[in-house]
VEXLUMMAR-848779 format. One line per field, with one value per residue: x, z, y of N, C-alpha, C in turn; residue number from 1. Coordinates in steps of 0.05 Angstrom, whole numbers, plus 5000, padded with zeros to 4 digits. Layout:
<sites>
n_px	[X	...]
n_pz	[Z	...]
n_py	[Y	...]
ca_px	[X	...]
ca_pz	[Z	...]
ca_py	[Y	...]
c_px	[X	...]
c_pz	[Z	...]
c_py	[Y	...]
resi	[NUM	...]
</sites>
This chain:
<sites>
n_px	[5446	5469	5428	5427	5478	5473	5437	5467	5508	5478	5456	5502	5523	5482	5488	5538	5525	5487	5519	5526	5564	5635	5670	5669	5665	5671	5669	5713	5731	5776	5848	5861	5831	5764	5761	5750	5768	5776	5749	5762	5732	5724	5686	5707	5725	5715	5654	5629	5662	5650	5630	5586	5585	5590	5638	5653	5683	5712	5709	5688	5684	5730	5763	5742	5752	5803	5802	5764	5748	5727	5696	5649	5658	5635	5649	5660	5636	5593	5622	5612	5592	5590	5553	5549	5510	5544	5584	5557	5544	5594	5605	5567	5588	5636	5616	5590	5634	5656	5692	5680	5634	5565	5540	5578	5575	5548	5508	5501	5463	5461	5424	5452	5467	5505	5575	5618	5667	5728	5772	5751	5730	5776	5804	5780	5795	5844	5891	5884	5885	5845	5802	5758	5697	5629	5566	5505	5441	5443	5490	5562	5600	5658	5705	5750	5810	5802	5748	5690	5669	5615	5592	5551	5526	5508	5535	5586	5594	5625	5644	5627	5584	5547	5526	5503	5460	5441	5435	5417	5433	5440	5439	5428	5426	5405	5374	5387	5356	5370	5371	5367	5396	5361	5386	5413	5422	5434	5446	5468	5534	5544	5596	5629	5600	5608	5663	5664	5642	5680	5731	5772	5828	5831	5809	5848	5891	5874	5871	5925	5949	5927	5943	5997	6013	6018	6051	6058	6043	6004	5959	5907	5894	5898	5857	5811	5756	5750	5801	5828	5865	5915	5966	5985	5984	6018	6061	6081	6133	6143	6106	6140	6105	6109	6160	6199	6201	6177	6163	6126	6100	6097	6066	6019	6005	5995	5950	5912	5903	5884	5837	5807	5800	5759	5712	5644	5647	5662	5633	5630	5646	5685	5730	5782	5796	5795	5837	5882	5943	5960	5918	5894	5845	5817	5767	5741	5753	5740	5686	5667	5673	5634	5587	5590	5584	5533	5503	5514	5503	5462	5472	5484	5532	5531	5478	5443	5445	5434	5439	5480	5546	5568	5617	5619	5584	5546	5513	5477	5457	5491	5524	5571	5598	5643	5684	5676	5667	5707	5728]
n_pz	[8181	8205	8198	8142	8134	8158	8124	8077	8093	8105	8055	8024	8051	8040	7985	7980	8007	7973	7931	7889	7878	7876	7895	7929	7927	7970	8025	8081	8149	8153	8160	8178	8212	8196	8147	8099	8071	8007	8003	7989	7988	7998	8002	8046	8077	8128	8127	8161	8168	8131	8118	8119	8112	8119	8096	8055	8003	7958	7888	7869	7821	7792	7800	7773	7715	7721	7746	7726	7665	7599	7571	7587	7621	7627	7675	7710	7762	7774	7795	7856	7875	7911	7899	7893	7867	7829	7822	7796	7749	7727	7717	7678	7636	7627	7611	7564	7534	7526	7562	7604	7618	7627	7648	7681	7730	7795	7822	7879	7892	7921	7947	7951	8003	7998	8004	8057	8059	8082	8086	8093	8145	8175	8169	8206	8255	8274	8275	8318	8355	8335	8370	8365	8328	8317	8286	8261	8227	8208	8224	8240	8294	8322	8365	8411	8450	8486	8487	8444	8375	8334	8269	8218	8166	8116	8109	8099	8056	7998	7941	7892	7908	7925	7878	7854	7811	7806	7852	7861	7839	7769	7746	7774	7813	7862	7903	7955	7992	8015	8055	8019	8010	8005	7981	7937	7866	7840	7784	7724	7756	7797	7807	7765	7724	7733	7723	7668	7647	7647	7614	7561	7569	7624	7643	7625	7656	7707	7701	7690	7737	7774	7756	7758	7807	7805	7815	7784	7800	7784	7811	7804	7755	7767	7803	7774	7742	7687	7665	7641	7607	7588	7579	7593	7557	7579	7596	7555	7511	7458	7412	7447	7485	7527	7569	7628	7666	7713	7686	7669	7618	7603	7644	7637	7586	7598	7632	7600	7559	7590	7611	7564	7548	7582	7562	7553	7584	7638	7702	7743	7795	7830	7846	7828	7850	7905	7908	7896	7920	7923	7927	7880	7842	7805	7789	7774	7721	7695	7706	7677	7627	7630	7634	7585	7548	7560	7548	7493	7468	7495	7529	7582	7616	7634	7648	7617	7586	7533	7505	7457	7464	7455	7427	7397	7357	7306	7287	7242	7265	7305	7346	7322	7328	7358	7326	7277	7290	7328	7392]
n_py	[8081	8035	7997	7992	7972	7922	7899	7896	7860	7813	7803	7792	7747	7710	7707	7682	7634	7612	7600	7636	7675	7681	7718	7780	7851	7903	7948	7959	7974	8028	8039	8088	8145	8166	8141	8088	8024	7991	7925	7860	7799	7729	7668	7644	7685	7737	7759	7794	7837	7874	7941	7998	8066	8138	8147	8115	8121	8105	8091	8033	8008	8013	7969	7927	7915	7895	7847	7811	7776	7798	7762	7709	7650	7582	7560	7602	7645	7702	7765	7795	7861	7922	7979	8049	8104	8131	8093	8052	8077	8082	8029	8018	8049	8020	7971	7985	8001	7953	7930	7899	7845	7846	7800	7780	7803	7814	7859	7896	7946	8012	8064	8125	8171	8209	8223	8238	8289	8276	8310	8361	8357	8344	8392	8424	8407	8421	8389	8355	8293	8238	8197	8166	8152	8169	8159	8184	8189	8242	8267	8270	8250	8267	8241	8266	8274	8315	8322	8326	8335	8356	8345	8367	8328	8346	8393	8379	8346	8314	8353	8333	8301	8339	8356	8313	8282	8232	8192	8141	8076	8061	8011	7947	7886	7874	7922	7966	8011	8076	8137	8199	8260	8322	8365	8350	8338	8386	8416	8447	8447	8502	8522	8505	8527	8581	8582	8569	8614	8653	8693	8666	8670	8678	8630	8594	8610	8597	8541	8529	8546	8510	8457	8462	8447	8393	8330	8288	8236	8203	8186	8204	8182	8127	8120	8126	8096	8100	8101	8053	8032	7986	8003	8065	8127	8164	8136	8109	8087	8078	8103	8157	8198	8234	8263	8248	8287	8338	8383	8442	8444	8390	8369	8398	8378	8324	8328	8354	8316	8273	8295	8305	8253	8239	8258	8249	8204	8210	8205	8240	8225	8240	8213	8222	8272	8261	8225	8254	8276	8328	8362	8383	8415	8377	8362	8408	8415	8366	8364	8408	8386	8346	8377	8404	8362	8344	8390	8398	8348	8325	8282	8238	8204	8134	8126	8095	8031	8028	8077	8109	8130	8198	8206	8162	8163	8200	8259	8299	8344	8358	8406	8451	8498	8508	8492	8518	8571	8593	8622]
ca_px	[5470	5472	5409	5436	5501	5463	5425	5489	5521	5460	5454	5527	5524	5464	5499	5558	5512	5474	5540	5521	5588	5660	5684	5653	5681	5657	5685	5717	5741	5803	5869	5861	5805	5747	5766	5746	5785	5763	5751	5757	5728	5713	5667	5721	5731	5696	5635	5621	5679	5638	5618	5575	5583	5592	5666	5657	5687	5725	5693	5697	5684	5757	5776	5728	5766	5829	5799	5747	5750	5704	5679	5639	5661	5614	5658	5663	5612	5595	5635	5593	5603	5572	5554	5534	5500	5566	5598	5542	5546	5620	5602	5552	5608	5655	5601	5586	5659	5664	5713	5669	5608	5545	5534	5599	5572	5524	5510	5484	5461	5453	5417	5473	5461	5528	5599	5629	5694	5744	5790	5736	5728	5803	5812	5767	5804	5870	5911	5880	5882	5818	5802	5733	5677	5602	5551	5476	5431	5448	5515	5585	5611	5687	5713	5777	5820	5791	5719	5681	5658	5594	5592	5527	5535	5501	5554	5613	5594	5643	5632	5613	5559	5529	5514	5496	5432	5433	5446	5409	5446	5425	5436	5433	5411	5391	5376	5383	5349	5377	5362	5380	5392	5345	5401	5426	5410	5439	5461	5498	5548	5549	5624	5639	5586	5623	5688	5660	5634	5703	5745	5789	5854	5828	5805	5874	5908	5864	5879	5954	5956	5920	5959	6025	6018	6019	6076	6056	6042	5983	5938	5881	5889	5894	5831	5789	5748	5753	5829	5832	5885	5937	5990	5977	6000	6038	6083	6090	6160	6142	6122	6142	6089	6118	6185	6195	6204	6153	6161	6098	6089	6090	6044	5995	5998	5983	5923	5894	5896	5867	5811	5793	5792	5736	5689	5624	5653	5664	5608	5633	5647	5703	5752	5808	5802	5801	5862	5904	5957	5966	5893	5888	5816	5814	5738	5732	5756	5725	5658	5662	5669	5608	5566	5592	5573	5504	5491	5517	5493	5440	5481	5495	5544	5524	5449	5430	5462	5426	5447	5506	5563	5570	5641	5617	5562	5547	5487	5479	5449	5511	5534	5599	5609	5669	5703	5672	5666	5722	5730]
ca_pz	[8169	8215	8185	8115	8136	8164	8099	8059	8103	8102	8027	8015	8063	8025	7958	7983	8015	7950	7911	7866	7873	7888	7907	7932	7931	7986	8042	8109	8165	8144	8181	8187	8219	8175	8121	8095	8050	7991	8015	7972	8005	7987	8020	8070	8092	8148	8115	8181	8167	8113	8131	8102	8127	8103	8086	8034	7981	7934	7866	7868	7793	7781	7802	7758	7691	7728	7759	7711	7636	7585	7564	7610	7618	7641	7702	7727	7774	7774	7817	7870	7880	7923	7881	7896	7841	7811	7816	7777	7723	7716	7706	7652	7616	7622	7596	7537	7520	7523	7579	7621	7610	7649	7661	7700	7754	7812	7833	7902	7890	7946	7944	7967	8014	7995	8019	8072	8052	8107	8087	8104	8174	8186	8169	8229	8279	8282	8280	8343	8351	8336	8385	8359	8310	8318	8263	8259	8201	8199	8233	8247	8319	8324	8393	8415	8478	8503	8482	8418	8357	8317	8242	8202	8141	8093	8106	8095	8034	7976	7922	7871	7919	7926	7852	7843	7802	7804	7875	7860	7817	7744	7742	7798	7816	7887	7911	7983	7992	8039	8054	8000	8018	7986	7968	7914	7840	7832	7759	7724	7779	7796	7807	7738	7707	7736	7709	7639	7639	7648	7589	7556	7581	7653	7647	7621	7679	7729	7695	7692	7766	7788	7748	7764	7832	7799	7818	7765	7813	7769	7829	7791	7734	7779	7818	7755	7727	7658	7657	7642	7587	7599	7578	7591	7539	7595	7602	7530	7501	7429	7413	7473	7485	7549	7583	7656	7684	7722	7673	7667	7592	7603	7663	7623	7565	7610	7642	7578	7546	7608	7612	7539	7548	7599	7548	7549	7600	7666	7716	7764	7821	7848	7855	7821	7869	7931	7907	7891	7945	7922	7928	7855	7837	7779	7783	7761	7692	7684	7708	7654	7604	7634	7627	7556	7533	7564	7533	7464	7457	7511	7538	7609	7617	7654	7655	7602	7571	7505	7492	7445	7473	7434	7411	7381	7338	7292	7279	7226	7282	7326	7347	7313	7328	7370	7304	7256	7301	7354	7406]
ca_py	[8069	8008	7979	7987	7955	7895	7889	7889	7836	7791	7797	7780	7721	7693	7702	7661	7609	7601	7595	7654	7690	7671	7740	7805	7875	7923	7965	7951	7996	8036	8041	8116	8155	8179	8128	8060	8012	7970	7899	7837	7776	7704	7654	7637	7709	7747	7777	7813	7860	7894	7965	8020	8091	8162	8150	8095	8139	8093	8081	8005	7999	8014	7944	7905	7906	7883	7821	7793	7778	7808	7739	7694	7621	7566	7554	7625	7657	7731	7779	7813	7887	7942	8002	8074	8113	8138	8068	8037	8090	8075	8002	8020	8057	7998	7951	7996	8002	7925	7923	7878	7834	7849	7774	7773	7820	7814	7886	7905	7975	8025	8092	8137	8197	8227	8216	8261	8295	8275	8333	8383	8353	8346	8420	8437	8394	8433	8369	8340	8264	8227	8171	8151	8164	8160	8170	8179	8195	8269	8280	8255	8258	8260	8240	8275	8271	8336	8326	8316	8355	8346	8357	8360	8315	8362	8415	8368	8327	8319	8371	8317	8292	8362	8361	8287	8280	8204	8178	8113	8062	8058	7982	7931	7861	7879	7950	7973	8040	8092	8165	8215	8288	8338	8386	8339	8343	8413	8413	8444	8456	8531	8529	8502	8546	8606	8579	8569	8641	8671	8695	8643	8674	8674	8601	8581	8617	8580	8514	8528	8548	8486	8434	8467	8433	8364	8317	8266	8210	8189	8176	8210	8161	8100	8119	8130	8072	8103	8098	8024	8024	7969	8019	8093	8144	8179	8118	8096	8094	8075	8128	8170	8223	8251	8257	8239	8309	8351	8409	8450	8437	8362	8366	8408	8359	8300	8333	8359	8290	8257	8308	8300	8225	8237	8268	8229	8181	8218	8205	8259	8211	8254	8196	8234	8293	8249	8211	8273	8285	8357	8377	8396	8414	8364	8360	8433	8413	8344	8371	8425	8368	8333	8396	8409	8339	8344	8413	8395	8323	8314	8256	8235	8177	8115	8125	8074	8013	8029	8102	8109	8153	8218	8203	8137	8167	8225	8270	8324	8367	8364	8433	8452	8525	8509	8488	8537	8598	8593	8648]
c_px	[5474	5453	5417	5460	5493	5451	5446	5502	5504	5457	5478	5530	5506	5475	5521	5545	5498	5493	5536	5545	5612	5675	5666	5672	5663	5676	5689	5729	5770	5823	5872	5833	5791	5752	5757	5766	5769	5768	5743	5754	5717	5696	5681	5728	5709	5678	5627	5639	5669	5626	5605	5572	5588	5620	5673	5660	5698	5704	5702	5697	5712	5771	5766	5743	5792	5826	5781	5750	5725	5685	5671	5643	5640	5623	5657	5636	5615	5611	5615	5607	5582	5575	5536	5524	5523	5581	5584	5543	5573	5619	5587	5571	5627	5642	5598	5611	5672	5689	5705	5642	5588	5539	5555	5596	5546	5526	5490	5485	5452	5447	5435	5465	5483	5551	5611	5659	5711	5763	5776	5734	5755	5812	5800	5777	5831	5891	5907	5876	5854	5819	5776	5715	5650	5587	5522	5467	5439	5476	5537	5595	5639	5695	5743	5785	5808	5762	5711	5669	5637	5594	5566	5536	5531	5521	5582	5614	5615	5628	5616	5586	5538	5514	5507	5466	5423	5444	5438	5421	5428	5421	5442	5418	5395	5395	5369	5379	5357	5367	5379	5375	5378	5361	5416	5411	5412	5456	5452	5510	5553	5578	5635	5625	5599	5649	5685	5653	5657	5716	5765	5816	5853	5824	5832	5892	5900	5874	5909	5962	5950	5939	5988	6033	6023	6048	6078	6059	6021	5962	5910	5874	5883	5868	5807	5782	5751	5781	5837	5853	5907	5963	5981	5995	6022	6063	6093	6118	6162	6114	6122	6128	6099	6146	6179	6197	6177	6151	6132	6085	6081	6067	6018	5986	5984	5955	5903	5884	5878	5839	5795	5784	5767	5710	5669	5628	5654	5636	5609	5632	5666	5727	5779	5816	5810	5828	5886	5917	5963	5941	5887	5858	5811	5785	5728	5733	5741	5695	5650	5657	5642	5586	5566	5578	5543	5491	5492	5503	5470	5447	5493	5506	5534	5495	5435	5450	5456	5436	5475	5522	5567	5594	5641	5595	5565	5519	5492	5472	5469	5521	5564	5611	5636	5691	5701	5673	5681	5723	5753]
c_pz	[8178	8202	8157	8115	8141	8138	8079	8067	8099	8073	8016	8026	8048	7997	7959	7990	7991	7926	7885	7859	7886	7903	7909	7939	7946	8001	8069	8123	8156	8167	8192	8194	8195	8147	8122	8074	8033	8003	7995	7989	7989	8008	8047	8088	8111	8135	8135	8182	8148	8128	8110	8120	8108	8091	8066	8007	7956	7913	7860	7839	7781	7782	7783	7732	7697	7738	7745	7681	7624	7578	7589	7604	7634	7670	7721	7738	7773	7799	7830	7876	7892	7908	7891	7868	7821	7803	7794	7749	7710	7704	7680	7630	7608	7605	7567	7520	7519	7538	7599	7609	7633	7663	7681	7726	7769	7828	7856	7901	7916	7940	7963	7977	8010	8013	8032	8064	8078	8109	8099	8135	8187	8188	8193	8256	8289	8289	8305	8337	8354	8350	8380	8341	8315	8295	8266	8231	8190	8206	8239	8274	8321	8353	8395	8444	8497	8498	8456	8402	8339	8291	8228	8174	8117	8087	8098	8073	8013	7955	7900	7881	7921	7900	7838	7836	7802	7827	7876	7836	7793	7737	7768	7796	7842	7895	7940	7984	8018	8035	8033	8007	7996	7971	7943	7889	7832	7807	7739	7750	7777	7795	7779	7718	7709	7721	7679	7629	7637	7620	7586	7569	7611	7659	7645	7645	7703	7726	7700	7722	7781	7781	7753	7791	7829	7802	7800	7779	7800	7787	7817	7770	7746	7794	7799	7740	7697	7648	7660	7622	7601	7598	7573	7572	7553	7600	7578	7522	7470	7419	7441	7471	7505	7559	7612	7676	7693	7710	7667	7640	7591	7622	7650	7601	7576	7619	7620	7564	7564	7610	7587	7537	7565	7585	7542	7566	7630	7679	7740	7792	7841	7857	7850	7841	7896	7931	7905	7917	7946	7922	7903	7849	7809	7770	7769	7731	7680	7685	7685	7630	7606	7625	7597	7540	7536	7548	7503	7452	7473	7523	7566	7611	7640	7661	7642	7587	7541	7491	7482	7454	7450	7416	7394	7361	7325	7285	7263	7243	7304	7324	7340	7313	7340	7349	7283	7265	7328	7366	7395]
c_py	[8040	7989	7972	7969	7926	7883	7880	7863	7811	7783	7783	7751	7701	7687	7681	7634	7596	7596	7612	7671	7676	7693	7764	7828	7895	7940	7953	7976	8002	8037	8069	8125	8168	8166	8099	8050	7993	7942	7877	7812	7753	7691	7648	7661	7717	7768	7800	7837	7881	7917	7982	8044	8115	8167	8128	8109	8127	8085	8053	7994	7998	7987	7922	7897	7891	7855	7802	7797	7789	7785	7724	7664	7607	7561	7578	7635	7687	7741	7797	7840	7906	7968	8025	8082	8117	8112	8053	8050	8085	8047	8002	8029	8035	7976	7960	7997	7974	7918	7901	7869	7836	7823	7766	7788	7813	7840	7890	7935	7987	8055	8109	8165	8217	8219	8241	8264	8297	8299	8357	8381	8356	8375	8435	8426	8404	8412	8352	8310	8255	8200	8155	8167	8152	8173	8164	8188	8222	8280	8260	8267	8248	8262	8247	8271	8291	8342	8314	8339	8342	8360	8348	8351	8333	8384	8405	8347	8334	8336	8356	8307	8314	8366	8334	8286	8251	8188	8148	8100	8059	8029	7968	7905	7861	7908	7953	8003	8053	8120	8180	8244	8304	8359	8376	8347	8372	8411	8433	8456	8486	8539	8526	8520	8573	8605	8582	8597	8661	8672	8672	8646	8669	8644	8586	8586	8600	8551	8510	8529	8522	8462	8437	8454	8403	8353	8292	8239	8192	8176	8181	8189	8134	8097	8120	8105	8075	8100	8069	8014	8008	7984	8048	8108	8158	8162	8103	8105	8092	8079	8139	8197	8243	8243	8250	8263	8320	8379	8416	8442	8408	8355	8375	8388	8334	8305	8339	8334	8274	8269	8303	8271	8220	8246	8246	8204	8187	8218	8224	8247	8224	8237	8208	8256	8282	8235	8230	8282	8315	8375	8394	8393	8403	8364	8386	8430	8389	8349	8389	8407	8354	8351	8402	8387	8338	8366	8408	8370	8312	8287	8257	8207	8160	8112	8101	8057	8015	8054	8099	8133	8172	8215	8178	8139	8194	8233	8295	8348	8373	8393	8433	8479	8527	8504	8510	8566	8599	8621	8664]
resi	[1	2	3	4	5	6	7	8	9	10	11	12	13	14	15	16	17	18	19	20	21	22	23	24	25	26	27	28	29	30	31	32	33	34	35	36	37	38	39	40	41	42	43	44	45	46	47	48	49	50	51	52	53	54	55	56	57	58	59	60	61	62	63	64	65	66	67	68	69	70	71	72	73	74	75	76	77	78	79	80	81	82	83	84	85	86	87	88	89	90	91	92	93	94	95	96	97	98	99	100	101	102	103	104	105	106	107	108	109	110	111	112	113	114	115	116	117	118	119	120	121	122	123	124	125	126	127	128	129	130	131	132	133	134	135	136	137	138	139	140	141	142	143	144	145	146	147	148	149	150	151	152	153	154	155	156	157	158	159	160	161	162	163	164	165	166	167	168	169	170	171	172	173	174	175	176	177	178	179	180	181	182	183	184	185	186	187	188	189	190	191	192	193	194	195	196	197	198	199	200	201	202	203	204	205	206	207	208	209	210	211	212	213	214	215	216	217	218	219	220	221	222	223	224	225	226	227	228	229	230	231	232	233	234	235	236	237	238	239	240	241	242	243	244	245	246	247	248	249	250	251	252	253	254	255	256	257	258	259	260	261	262	263	264	265	266	267	268	269	270	271	272	273	274	275	276	277	278	279	280	281	282	283	284	285	286	287	288	289	290	291	292	293	294	295	296	297	298	299	300	301	302	303	304	305	306	307	308	309	310	311	312	313	314	315	316	317	318	319	320	321	322	323	324	325	326	327]
</sites>
């Protein structure tokens, strides 16, 4: 991890020295244990604050449409960004949907070994205070007041990382290669496959139970690179799609619409799950959509800039039994 971190820092320093970028988006040490924070830096900032470790969980692509225009002016320089595999696939989607211009980006890609789920580790610490963290290639060592605990990374990866088939970025200007765990590339996800095999009534009950925990904070939306609308349907007043209450019917409506908006777009980065303060298993439903799109249309979002998204094209061979032969 340290070697990769040095490579990132040296690369970014050279980009600033060569006047190739004005701003770079990466990660810095977080204010809480087992966390990092997005870091926006310019040439005058401390590049040495950049970090790379097993807790760099944010999908940084979410910031790009908010800070750079779709068009490229002669005066502007590209924005530099550090991208894991899922981050880069989100950028591909944004480029294809004409939210950003590829020429406006300088992408430092990194082959990602998977991000550790801090909630899984915290659940094993019984609320004990963390006074330090050490990390090597295979494990996390958490230092406590009364000793330390070692956690093997492979056992504590985020669920989305366990099923990541594309840990290496699909687009980049510079690629930094790191170790990739052999247990990855398990697809389709056995959890969502089990969910899809259940009767419709049972699936609906699971969905209803999960989203009933929602407090409508919209953290899932704000963490998702695909949710770039300047005005979300959930907050529109003309027309008003939703009220302001946390009634179950309105919560269900919000989540159904958001999930459907992910069809052919979700890259299964898990940002929505990590952002949710209520621990709602949102990925269970968005991942089902990912698998459905791959099965029906042979399409995986974010892999290629040339492939047309399934909802933007039509083929006479498209499967339509869900319309003509419903359950």
